[in-house]
N, C-alpha and C positions, 0 to 999 in steps of 0.2 A: 504494500500500500504506500502511496505517496503521501507525504505530510501535507496538510491543508495550508494553503497560502492565502492570506488575506489580501485581495487586490487593492484595497484602499491604502494600506500601510506601505510607505516607501522606505527603502533602505538608505536613500540619500538624505543628508542633513538639509534642513531648511536654510536658505540663504538669509543673511541679515536684512537685505533689502526687502525680500518678500515678507519677512516677519514684521518689519517696520511699516510697510504698506498695509498689512492686515490689521495691525494695531491702530493705525490712523483711520482705517475704514470703520472700525468699531468705536474708537475713542472720541473722534470729533463729534459724531451725533450724540454720544453719551454725555460728553461735557456740555454740549449745547442744551440738552434736555435738563441736566442738573442745574445749569445756570438759569434757565427760564423758570424752573420750579422755585429756585431760591428767590428770584426777583418777584415772582407772584406771591410767594409766602411773605416777603417783607411788606408788600402792600397791605396784607391783611392786618399787620400789627401797627399800622400808622394811624 
């Protein structure tokens, strides 16, 4: 029997550029949402 190989998992390490782009893709909208929530929350306490 052959061992099962998961086709999704890659043996190659992730490049630093791809990792940075991925974090930007997630981080920018996240920071925008958190900042908007904070701004609207401040308005409630004025």
